[in-house]
C-alpha angles and dihedrals in degrees: 000000000000119000125208094256096047117112126200090262090053089051092049092051090050091046091052091055089050092048091049091054089049091050092049092051091047089051090053089053092049092048091050091048091049091049091050091049091050093048091048090049090051090050091049092051092048092046090052091047090050092049090050092049091048091048091052090049091049091049091051091047090051092049090047092052091046093052093047091052092049092047091049090050093049091049090052089051090048091053090050092051092050091051089051090058088076091056103047114126103200145014093261093057090046093054092046092050093047088052090053090051092051092049090047091050091053091047091049091049091053090048091050092049092049091046090053091051091049092049091052090047090046091056090054094044092047091052090048092049092048090049091050091048091050092049090049093050092050093046092048092049092052100034099044090051091049092046091052090049093050093045089055090051091050091051092052094047093047090055090049091047092053092054093041093051091051090052091045093052090049091052093046090048091069091063128088107268095232092049091047092052091048091050093048093049092051092043090055096044096043100050099256099319113106099137118051135177124243114224124183089348093305127120108235091208100062098007092232123139115252122230107269092239092054091048090051091050091052091054094048099048141017097228119135113274130173131213108255089217108044097013094227118146111264124228122189129184129172109274119233111236121218109247116250120240090258091054095051 
């Protein structure tokens, strides 16, 4: 709220402090939102990795079951062929049956070898799936708690920002519109520093020395002046001198 002694430059300096606090709070909200997005992306990647590991394990389990069923069927056929050996009627049938048995043995051996490879692979895939599931559970426990915490912070800061922006707009509304627009443009272009102090004749925005006449004008009046180098709005106040030893 403007006091009787406040000049436009005093109001601008106060408004800048308000805007900086608003910017800092908005940055906190953005950082929290970015952190949430990153955590959610990590979760999504781990969930996808877990689904892939589970799918590979399921495929191996299906292949294992299929091979066992085929092997069981071939063994049943082998038993039937061996029983038929006792019922053959001639040498030709005997040779043909023995040939079937030999072919069946080779097929069974191949099935057993493949089944062994699948079982070994299944052990590895099962371990990988369990590891992925464990990682996912741990990540969910940590990330979901952090996401909830950051979302609560965002909610609080957004409420504060709403109230602060209303107060800021009320403060800015007391300024001349042209001056306000100039200030806001510089504030945006210059990274949140539109109003700068002058110390010892030097602009604290660009650290360049001001022309002596301009510095003298700043000390004599509180009119709006801009730095000829960086174009920020200049703010001068009498500097406090350190007391000498005799004055202490």
